[in-house]
PDB file of N, CA, C and O in Angstrom:
ATOM      1  N   MET A   1     -10.013  -7.972  34.848  1.00  0.00           N
ATOM      2  CA  MET A   1     -11.009  -8.967  34.538  1.00  0.00           C
ATOM      3  C   MET A   1     -11.729  -8.564  33.253  1.00  0.00           C
ATOM      4  O   MET A   1     -12.079  -7.396  33.079  1.00  0.00           O
ATOM      5  N   SER A   2     -11.947  -9.501  32.372  1.00  0.00           N
ATOM      6  CA  SER A   2     -12.577  -9.252  31.081  1.00  0.00           C
ATOM      7  C   SER A   2     -14.085  -9.471  31.164  1.00  0.00           C
ATOM      8  O   SER A   2     -14.558 -10.331  31.906  1.00  0.00           O
ATOM      9  N   LYS A   3     -14.824  -8.692  30.400  1.00  0.00           N
ATOM     10  CA  LYS A   3     -16.281  -8.836  30.346  1.00  0.00           C
ATOM     11  C   LYS A   3     -16.676  -9.609  29.098  1.00  0.00           C
ATOM     12  O   LYS A   3     -17.601  -9.212  28.390  1.00  0.00           O
ATOM     13  N   LYS A   4     -15.995 -10.690  28.827  1.00  0.00           N
ATOM     14  CA  LYS A   4     -16.268 -11.466  27.632  1.00  0.00           C
ATOM     15  C   LYS A   4     -17.074 -12.707  27.981  1.00  0.00           C
ATOM     16  O   LYS A   4     -16.976 -13.245  29.084  1.00  0.00           O
ATOM     17  N   LYS A   5     -17.873 -13.147  27.019  1.00  0.00           N
ATOM     18  CA  LYS A   5     -18.696 -14.334  27.188  1.00  0.00           C
ATOM     19  C   LYS A   5     -18.673 -15.107  25.879  1.00  0.00           C
ATOM     20  O   LYS A   5     -18.641 -14.504  24.806  1.00  0.00           O
ATOM     21  N   ARG A   6     -18.689 -16.395  25.950  1.00  0.00           N
ATOM     22  CA  ARG A   6     -18.677 -17.250  24.767  1.00  0.00           C
ATOM     23  C   ARG A   6     -20.080 -17.300  24.161  1.00  0.00           C
ATOM     24  O   ARG A   6     -21.070 -17.422  24.882  1.00  0.00           O
ATOM     25  N   TYR A   7     -20.158 -17.203  22.823  1.00  0.00           N
ATOM     26  CA  TYR A   7     -21.424 -17.293  22.090  1.00  0.00           C
ATOM     27  C   TYR A   7     -21.308 -18.360  21.012  1.00  0.00           C
ATOM     28  O   TYR A   7     -20.232 -18.584  20.458  1.00  0.00           O
ATOM     29  N   ASN A   8     -22.407 -19.002  20.727  1.00  0.00           N
ATOM     30  CA  ASN A   8     -22.453 -20.021  19.672  1.00  0.00           C
ATOM     31  C   ASN A   8     -23.470 -19.592  18.624  1.00  0.00           C
ATOM     32  O   ASN A   8     -24.587 -19.202  18.963  1.00  0.00           O
ATOM     33  N   PHE A   9     -23.092 -19.660  17.364  1.00  0.00           N
ATOM     34  CA  PHE A   9     -24.003 -19.365  16.271  1.00  0.00           C
ATOM     35  C   PHE A   9     -23.519 -20.096  15.033  1.00  0.00           C
ATOM     36  O   PHE A   9     -22.380 -20.560  14.982  1.00  0.00           O
ATOM     37  N   THR A  10     -24.375 -20.196  14.048  1.00  0.00           N
ATOM     38  CA  THR A  10     -24.020 -20.924  12.832  1.00  0.00           C
ATOM     39  C   THR A  10     -23.635 -19.952  11.720  1.00  0.00           C
ATOM     40  O   THR A  10     -24.178 -18.851  11.620  1.00  0.00           O
ATOM     41  N   LEU A  11     -22.696 -20.378  10.894  1.00  0.00           N
ATOM     42  CA  LEU A  11     -22.224 -19.595   9.756  1.00  0.00           C
ATOM     43  C   LEU A  11     -22.081 -20.515   8.553  1.00  0.00           C
ATOM     44  O   LEU A  11     -21.903 -21.725   8.698  1.00  0.00           O
ATOM     45  N   ASP A  12     -22.159 -19.934   7.381  1.00  0.00           N
ATOM     46  CA  ASP A  12     -21.913 -20.667   6.150  1.00  0.00           C
ATOM     47  C   ASP A  12     -20.463 -21.165   6.164  1.00  0.00           C
ATOM     48  O   ASP A  12     -19.552 -20.417   6.516  1.00  0.00           O
ATOM     49  N   MET A  13     -20.255 -22.413   5.786  1.00  0.00           N
ATOM     50  CA  MET A  13     -18.915 -23.006   5.853  1.00  0.00           C
ATOM     51  C   MET A  13     -17.912 -22.286   4.951  1.00  0.00           C
ATOM     52  O   MET A  13     -16.769 -22.061   5.349  1.00  0.00           O
ATOM     53  N   ASP A  14     -18.335 -21.928   3.745  1.00  0.00           N
ATOM     54  CA  ASP A  14     -17.420 -21.234   2.826  1.00  0.00           C
ATOM     55  C   ASP A  14     -17.019 -19.865   3.369  1.00  0.00           C
ATOM     56  O   ASP A  14     -15.860 -19.463   3.270  1.00  0.00           O
ATOM     57  N   LEU A  15     -17.986 -19.158   3.941  1.00  0.00           N
ATOM     58  CA  LEU A  15     -17.673 -17.853   4.531  1.00  0.00           C
ATOM     59  C   LEU A  15     -16.726 -17.992   5.714  1.00  0.00           C
ATOM     60  O   LEU A  15     -15.827 -17.170   5.894  1.00  0.00           O
ATOM     61  N   MET A  16     -16.926 -19.027   6.518  1.00  0.00           N
ATOM     62  CA  MET A  16     -16.054 -19.228   7.675  1.00  0.00           C
ATOM     63  C   MET A  16     -14.634 -19.580   7.235  1.00  0.00           C
ATOM     64  O   MET A  16     -13.667 -19.135   7.853  1.00  0.00           O
ATOM     65  N   MET A  17     -14.501 -20.371   6.176  1.00  0.00           N
ATOM     66  CA  MET A  17     -13.164 -20.690   5.662  1.00  0.00           C
ATOM     67  C   MET A  17     -12.471 -19.410   5.191  1.00  0.00           C
ATOM     68  O   MET A  17     -11.296 -19.186   5.481  1.00  0.00           O
ATOM     69  N   TRP A  18     -13.223 -18.568   4.452  1.00  0.00           N
ATOM     70  CA  TRP A  18     -12.660 -17.299   3.995  1.00  0.00           C
ATOM     71  C   TRP A  18     -12.289 -16.422   5.186  1.00  0.00           C
ATOM     72  O   TRP A  18     -11.224 -15.804   5.195  1.00  0.00           O
ATOM     73  N   PHE A  19     -13.159 -16.365   6.185  1.00  0.00           N
ATOM     74  CA  PHE A  19     -12.918 -15.517   7.353  1.00  0.00           C
ATOM     75  C   PHE A  19     -11.670 -15.962   8.118  1.00  0.00           C
ATOM     76  O   PHE A  19     -10.871 -15.127   8.542  1.00  0.00           O
ATOM     77  N   LYS A  20     -11.502 -17.258   8.294  1.00  0.00           N
ATOM     78  CA  LYS A  20     -10.298 -17.764   8.970  1.00  0.00           C
ATOM     79  C   LYS A  20      -9.046 -17.394   8.181  1.00  0.00           C
ATOM     80  O   LYS A  20      -8.036 -16.998   8.764  1.00  0.00           O
ATOM     81  N   HIS A  21      -9.109 -17.523   6.855  1.00  0.00           N
ATOM     82  CA  HIS A  21      -7.977 -17.145   6.006  1.00  0.00           C
ATOM     83  C   HIS A  21      -7.694 -15.645   6.132  1.00  0.00           C
ATOM     84  O   HIS A  21      -6.541 -15.234   6.261  1.00  0.00           O
ATOM     85  N   TYR A  22      -8.752 -14.835   6.094  1.00  0.00           N
ATOM     86  CA  TYR A  22      -8.615 -13.375   6.236  1.00  0.00           C
ATOM     87  C   TYR A  22      -7.932 -13.017   7.568  1.00  0.00           C
ATOM     88  O   TYR A  22      -7.017 -12.193   7.605  1.00  0.00           O
ATOM     89  N   CYS A  23      -8.385 -13.641   8.640  1.00  0.00           N
ATOM     90  CA  CYS A  23      -7.801 -13.360   9.959  1.00  0.00           C
ATOM     91  C   CYS A  23      -6.336 -13.786  10.014  1.00  0.00           C
ATOM     92  O   CYS A  23      -5.505 -13.077  10.582  1.00  0.00           O
ATOM     93  N   LYS A  24      -6.016 -14.933   9.430  1.00  0.00           N
ATOM     94  CA  LYS A  24      -4.632 -15.402   9.421  1.00  0.00           C
ATOM     95  C   LYS A  24      -3.744 -14.452   8.626  1.00  0.00           C
ATOM     96  O   LYS A  24      -2.643 -14.116   9.061  1.00  0.00           O
ATOM     97  N   GLU A  25      -4.226 -14.017   7.452  1.00  0.00           N
ATOM     98  CA  GLU A  25      -3.464 -13.086   6.612  1.00  0.00           C
ATOM     99  C   GLU A  25      -3.224 -11.749   7.318  1.00  0.00           C
ATOM    100  O   GLU A  25      -2.166 -11.138   7.162  1.00  0.00           O
ATOM    101  N   ASN A  26      -4.209 -11.302   8.093  1.00  0.00           N
ATOM    102  CA  ASN A  26      -4.122 -10.012   8.764  1.00  0.00           C
ATOM    103  C   ASN A  26      -3.618 -10.112  10.206  1.00  0.00           C
ATOM    104  O   ASN A  26      -3.587  -9.121  10.937  1.00  0.00           O
ATOM    105  N   ARG A  27      -3.230 -11.310  10.595  1.00  0.00           N
ATOM    106  CA  ARG A  27      -2.665 -11.570  11.923  1.00  0.00           C
ATOM    107  C   ARG A  27      -3.541 -11.019  13.041  1.00  0.00           C
ATOM    108  O   ARG A  27      -3.081 -10.273  13.906  1.00  0.00           O
ATOM    109  N   ILE A  28      -4.816 -11.405  13.003  1.00  0.00           N
ATOM    110  CA  ILE A  28      -5.782 -10.997  14.017  1.00  0.00           C
ATOM    111  C   ILE A  28      -6.637 -12.207  14.352  1.00  0.00           C
ATOM    112  O   ILE A  28      -6.903 -13.038  13.483  1.00  0.00           O
ATOM    113  N   THR A  29      -7.065 -12.314  15.586  1.00  0.00           N
ATOM    114  CA  THR A  29      -7.926 -13.435  15.954  1.00  0.00           C
ATOM    115  C   THR A  29      -9.328 -13.192  15.416  1.00  0.00           C
ATOM    116  O   THR A  29      -9.738 -12.051  15.204  1.00  0.00           O
ATOM    117  N   ALA A  30     -10.049 -14.271  15.202  1.00  0.00           N
ATOM    118  CA  ALA A  30     -11.420 -14.164  14.716  1.00  0.00           C
ATOM    119  C   ALA A  30     -12.282 -13.394  15.716  1.00  0.00           C
ATOM    120  O   ALA A  30     -13.115 -12.581  15.317  1.00  0.00           O
ATOM    121  N   SER A  31     -12.090 -13.642  16.996  1.00  0.00           N
ATOM    122  CA  SER A  31     -12.862 -12.927  18.024  1.00  0.00           C
ATOM    123  C   SER A  31     -12.598 -11.434  17.979  1.00  0.00           C
ATOM    124  O   SER A  31     -13.528 -10.634  18.081  1.00  0.00           O
ATOM    125  N   ALA A  32     -11.350 -11.056  17.827  1.00  0.00           N
ATOM    126  CA  ALA A  32     -11.003  -9.641  17.781  1.00  0.00           C
ATOM    127  C   ALA A  32     -11.616  -8.968  16.555  1.00  0.00           C
ATOM    128  O   ALA A  32     -12.103  -7.841  16.646  1.00  0.00           O
ATOM    129  N   GLU A  33     -11.595  -9.648  15.414  1.00  0.00           N
ATOM    130  CA  GLU A  33     -12.162  -9.064  14.198  1.00  0.00           C
ATOM    131  C   GLU A  33     -13.674  -8.939  14.298  1.00  0.00           C
ATOM    132  O   GLU A  33     -14.240  -7.933  13.871  1.00  0.00           O
ATOM    133  N   ILE A  34     -14.332  -9.945  14.853  1.00  0.00           N
ATOM    134  CA  ILE A  34     -15.783  -9.860  15.040  1.00  0.00           C
ATOM    135  C   ILE A  34     -16.118  -8.723  16.002  1.00  0.00           C
ATOM    136  O   ILE A  34     -17.054  -7.962  15.755  1.00  0.00           O
ATOM    137  N   ASN A  35     -15.364  -8.598  17.095  1.00  0.00           N
ATOM    138  CA  ASN A  35     -15.581  -7.479  18.028  1.00  0.00           C
ATOM    139  C   ASN A  35     -15.402  -6.143  17.324  1.00  0.00           C
ATOM    140  O   ASN A  35     -16.203  -5.230  17.527  1.00  0.00           O
ATOM    141  N   ASN A  36     -14.366  -6.012  16.499  1.00  0.00           N
ATOM    142  CA  ASN A  36     -14.124  -4.757  15.769  1.00  0.00           C
ATOM    143  C   ASN A  36     -15.289  -4.412  14.857  1.00  0.00           C
ATOM    144  O   ASN A  36     -15.736  -3.266  14.827  1.00  0.00           O
ATOM    145  N   GLN A  37     -15.785  -5.397  14.111  1.00  0.00           N
ATOM    146  CA  GLN A  37     -16.870  -5.139  13.164  1.00  0.00           C
ATOM    147  C   GLN A  37     -18.174  -4.795  13.881  1.00  0.00           C
ATOM    148  O   GLN A  37     -18.900  -3.896  13.456  1.00  0.00           O
ATOM    149  N   ILE A  38     -18.469  -5.500  14.955  1.00  0.00           N
ATOM    150  CA  ILE A  38     -19.689  -5.204  15.717  1.00  0.00           C
ATOM    151  C   ILE A  38     -19.587  -3.819  16.342  1.00  0.00           C
ATOM    152  O   ILE A  38     -20.573  -3.083  16.367  1.00  0.00           O
ATOM    153  N   PHE A  39     -18.409  -3.451  16.846  1.00  0.00           N
ATOM    154  CA  PHE A  39     -18.241  -2.129  17.451  1.00  0.00           C
ATOM    155  C   PHE A  39     -18.413  -1.024  16.405  1.00  0.00           C
ATOM    156  O   PHE A  39     -18.982   0.025  16.706  1.00  0.00           O
ATOM    157  N   LYS A  40     -17.921  -1.251  15.171  1.00  0.00           N
ATOM    158  CA  LYS A  40     -18.127  -0.271  14.099  1.00  0.00           C
ATOM    159  C   LYS A  40     -19.615  -0.062  13.842  1.00  0.00           C
ATOM    160  O   LYS A  40     -20.070   1.075  13.719  1.00  0.00           O
ATOM    161  N   LEU A  41     -20.367  -1.144  13.760  1.00  0.00           N
ATOM    162  CA  LEU A  41     -21.816  -1.042  13.572  1.00  0.00           C
ATOM    163  C   LEU A  41     -22.473  -0.308  14.730  1.00  0.00           C
ATOM    164  O   LEU A  41     -23.371   0.510  14.530  1.00  0.00           O
ATOM    165  N   TYR A  42     -22.022  -0.601  15.929  1.00  0.00           N
ATOM    166  CA  TYR A  42     -22.558   0.042  17.133  1.00  0.00           C
ATOM    167  C   TYR A  42     -22.328   1.548  17.083  1.00  0.00           C
ATOM    168  O   TYR A  42     -23.245   2.329  17.338  1.00  0.00           O
ATOM    169  N   LYS A  43     -21.094   1.959  16.751  1.00  0.00           N
ATOM    170  CA  LYS A  43     -20.782   3.388  16.687  1.00  0.00           C
ATOM    171  C   LYS A  43     -21.594   4.096  15.612  1.00  0.00           C
ATOM    172  O   LYS A  43     -22.004   5.241  15.803  1.00  0.00           O
ATOM    173  N   GLN A  44     -21.831   3.432  14.489  1.00  0.00           N
ATOM    174  CA  GLN A  44     -22.599   4.033  13.398  1.00  0.00           C
ATOM    175  C   GLN A  44     -24.050   4.270  13.796  1.00  0.00           C
ATOM    176  O   GLN A  44     -24.672   5.221  13.324  1.00  0.00           O
ATOM    177  N   ASN A  45     -24.592   3.423  14.651  1.00  0.00           N
ATOM    178  CA  ASN A  45     -26.016   3.478  14.954  1.00  0.00           C
ATOM    179  C   ASN A  45     -26.365   4.102  16.293  1.00  0.00           C
ATOM    180  O   ASN A  45     -27.466   4.632  16.446  1.00  0.00           O
ATOM    181  N   VAL A  46     -25.481   4.059  17.249  1.00  0.00           N
ATOM    182  CA  VAL A  46     -25.810   4.540  18.583  1.00  0.00           C
ATOM    183  C   VAL A  46     -25.861   6.064  18.661  1.00  0.00           C
ATOM    184  O   VAL A  46     -26.654   6.611  19.428  1.00  0.00           O
ATOM    185  N   PHE A  47     -25.048   6.747  17.898  1.00  0.00           N
ATOM    186  CA  PHE A  47     -24.968   8.192  18.004  1.00  0.00           C
ATOM    187  C   PHE A  47     -25.865   8.916  17.002  1.00  0.00           C
ATOM    188  O   PHE A  47     -25.857  10.145  16.934  1.00  0.00           O
ATOM    189  N   VAL A  48     -26.631   8.160  16.229  1.00  0.00           N
ATOM    190  CA  VAL A  48     -27.544   8.756  15.264  1.00  0.00           C
ATOM    191  C   VAL A  48     -28.828   9.130  15.986  1.00  0.00           C
ATOM    192  O   VAL A  48     -29.451   8.293  16.639  1.00  0.00           O
ATOM    193  N   GLN A  49     -29.222  10.402  15.862  1.00  0.00           N
ATOM    194  CA  GLN A  49     -30.469  10.819  16.497  1.00  0.00           C
ATOM    195  C   GLN A  49     -31.640  10.288  15.695  1.00  0.00           C
ATOM    196  O   GLN A  49     -31.682  10.396  14.469  1.00  0.00           O
ATOM    197  N   LYS A  50     -32.576   9.721  16.404  1.00  0.00           N
ATOM    198  CA  LYS A  50     -33.782   9.229  15.767  1.00  0.00           C
ATOM    199  C   LYS A  50     -34.700  10.416  15.469  1.00  0.00           C
ATOM    200  O   LYS A  50     -34.820  11.322  16.294  1.00  0.00           O
ATOM    201  N   PRO A  51     -35.347  10.424  14.306  1.00  0.00           N
ATOM    202  CA  PRO A  51     -36.260  11.529  14.011  1.00  0.00           C
ATOM    203  C   PRO A  51     -37.457  11.508  14.952  1.00  0.00           C
ATOM    204  O   PRO A  51     -37.975  10.447  15.300  1.00  0.00           O
ATOM    205  N   LYS A  52     -37.879  12.681  15.349  1.00  0.00           N
ATOM    206  CA  LYS A  52     -39.049  12.780  16.214  1.00  0.00           C
ATOM    207  C   LYS A  52     -40.297  12.796  15.355  1.00  0.00           C
ATOM    208  O   LYS A  52     -40.287  13.332  14.247  1.00  0.00           O
ATOM    209  N   ASN A  53     -41.362  12.215  15.859  1.00  0.00           N
ATOM    210  CA  ASN A  53     -42.630  12.206  15.146  1.00  0.00           C
ATOM    211  C   ASN A  53     -43.340  13.522  15.395  1.00  0.00           C
ATOM    212  O   ASN A  53     -44.043  13.675  16.394  1.00  0.00           O
ATOM    213  N   VAL A  54     -43.157  14.478  14.485  1.00  0.00           N
ATOM    214  CA  VAL A  54     -43.775  15.790  14.600  1.00  0.00           C
ATOM    215  C   VAL A  54     -44.645  16.013  13.375  1.00  0.00           C
ATOM    216  O   VAL A  54     -44.162  15.970  12.244  1.00  0.00           O
ATOM    217  N   LEU A  55     -45.915  16.250  13.603  1.00  0.00           N
ATOM    218  CA  LEU A  55     -46.826  16.544  12.511  1.00  0.00           C
ATOM    219  C   LEU A  55     -47.196  18.016  12.566  1.00  0.00           C
ATOM    220  O   LEU A  55     -47.644  18.502  13.605  1.00  0.00           O
ATOM    221  N   PRO A  56     -47.014  18.740  11.455  1.00  0.00           N
ATOM    222  CA  PRO A  56     -47.346  20.161  11.464  1.00  0.00           C
ATOM    223  C   PRO A  56     -48.864  20.384  11.477  1.00  0.00           C
ATOM    224  O   PRO A  56     -49.626  19.618  10.888  1.00  0.00           O
ATOM    225  N   THR A  57     -49.270  21.433  12.151  1.00  0.00           N
ATOM    226  CA  THR A  57     -50.664  21.874  12.124  1.00  0.00           C
ATOM    227  C   THR A  57     -50.683  23.295  11.603  1.00  0.00           C
ATOM    228  O   THR A  57     -49.632  23.925  11.481  1.00  0.00           O
ATOM    229  N   LYS A  58     -51.859  23.806  11.296  1.00  0.00           N
ATOM    230  CA  LYS A  58     -51.938  25.157  10.759  1.00  0.00           C
ATOM    231  C   LYS A  58     -51.448  26.193  11.766  1.00  0.00           C
ATOM    232  O   LYS A  58     -50.833  27.185  11.375  1.00  0.00           O
ATOM    233  N   SER A  59     -51.706  25.984  13.041  1.00  0.00           N
ATOM    234  CA  SER A  59     -51.325  26.987  14.034  1.00  0.00           C
ATOM    235  C   SER A  59     -49.815  27.055  14.261  1.00  0.00           C
ATOM    236  O   SER A  59     -49.278  28.130  14.529  1.00  0.00           O
ATOM    237  N   ASN A  60     -49.127  25.920  14.155  1.00  0.00           N
ATOM    238  CA  ASN A  60     -47.680  25.943  14.381  1.00  0.00           C
ATOM    239  C   ASN A  60     -46.924  25.365  13.192  1.00  0.00           C
ATOM    240  O   ASN A  60     -45.909  24.691  13.366  1.00  0.00           O
ATOM    241  N   TRP A  61     -47.414  25.624  11.988  1.00  0.00           N
ATOM    242  CA  TRP A  61     -46.801  25.066  10.787  1.00  0.00           C
ATOM    243  C   TRP A  61     -45.335  25.440  10.658  1.00  0.00           C
ATOM    244  O   TRP A  61     -44.512  24.559  10.407  1.00  0.00           O
ATOM    245  N   TRP A  62     -44.970  26.711  10.819  1.00  0.00           N
ATOM    246  CA  TRP A  62     -43.580  27.140  10.652  1.00  0.00           C
ATOM    247  C   TRP A  62     -42.676  26.499  11.704  1.00  0.00           C
ATOM    248  O   TRP A  62     -41.562  26.079  11.389  1.00  0.00           O
ATOM    249  N   THR A  63     -43.141  26.422  12.936  1.00  0.00           N
ATOM    250  CA  THR A  63     -42.347  25.813  14.001  1.00  0.00           C
ATOM    251  C   THR A  63     -42.096  24.342  13.693  1.00  0.00           C
ATOM    252  O   THR A  63     -40.980  23.854  13.875  1.00  0.00           O
ATOM    253  N   SER A  64     -43.110  23.639  13.235  1.00  0.00           N
ATOM    254  CA  SER A  64     -42.960  22.214  12.932  1.00  0.00           C
ATOM    255  C   SER A  64     -42.002  22.008  11.758  1.00  0.00           C
ATOM    256  O   SER A  64     -41.162  21.110  11.800  1.00  0.00           O
ATOM    257  N   VAL A  65     -42.116  22.808  10.739  1.00  0.00           N
ATOM    258  CA  VAL A  65     -41.210  22.697   9.592  1.00  0.00           C
ATOM    259  C   VAL A  65     -39.789  22.962  10.041  1.00  0.00           C
ATOM    260  O   VAL A  65     -38.867  22.244   9.653  1.00  0.00           O
ATOM    261  N   TYR A  66     -39.607  23.984  10.854  1.00  0.00           N
ATOM    262  CA  TYR A  66     -38.287  24.326  11.370  1.00  0.00           C
ATOM    263  C   TYR A  66     -37.713  23.149  12.163  1.00  0.00           C
ATOM    264  O   TYR A  66     -36.545  22.802  11.985  1.00  0.00           O
ATOM    265  N   LEU A  67     -38.511  22.536  13.029  1.00  0.00           N
ATOM    266  CA  LEU A  67     -38.037  21.405  13.818  1.00  0.00           C
ATOM    267  C   LEU A  67     -37.683  20.214  12.931  1.00  0.00           C
ATOM    268  O   LEU A  67     -36.674  19.551  13.166  1.00  0.00           O
ATOM    269  N   LEU A  68     -38.491  19.938  11.925  1.00  0.00           N
ATOM    270  CA  LEU A  68     -38.203  18.808  11.053  1.00  0.00           C
ATOM    271  C   LEU A  68     -36.939  19.023  10.241  1.00  0.00           C
ATOM    272  O   LEU A  68     -36.201  18.068   9.999  1.00  0.00           O
ATOM    273  N   ASP A  69     -36.669  20.248   9.813  1.00  0.00           N
ATOM    274  CA  ASP A  69     -35.511  20.525   8.971  1.00  0.00           C
ATOM    275  C   ASP A  69     -34.199  20.535   9.741  1.00  0.00           C
ATOM    276  O   ASP A  69     -33.162  20.200   9.169  1.00  0.00           O
ATOM    277  N   PHE A  70     -34.208  20.898  10.989  1.00  0.00           N
ATOM    278  CA  PHE A  70     -32.949  21.124  11.710  1.00  0.00           C
ATOM    279  C   PHE A  70     -32.679  20.151  12.840  1.00  0.00           C
ATOM    280  O   PHE A  70     -31.778  20.397  13.641  1.00  0.00           O
ATOM    281  N   GLN A  71     -33.396  19.093  12.937  1.00  0.00           N
ATOM    282  CA  GLN A  71     -33.100  18.126  14.007  1.00  0.00           C
ATOM    283  C   GLN A  71     -32.145  17.084  13.537  1.00  0.00           C
ATOM    284  O   GLN A  71     -31.782  16.189  14.300  1.00  0.00           O
TER     285      GLN A  71
END
């Protein structure tokens, strides 16, 4: 069983014409290509660690600098 759902959105007509041509030339469905591109974006962003909000103080200045540099 597939976990797919139909979505509706608007696109520029010229871009859609180009996209259909691109998919035809590369023998891939538009849905498959959109899934591939979204998954690439997902992989690029999901595994990136977000920086922690650490402000150095005089008492732990070296520790804070160390944490900011190596996280």
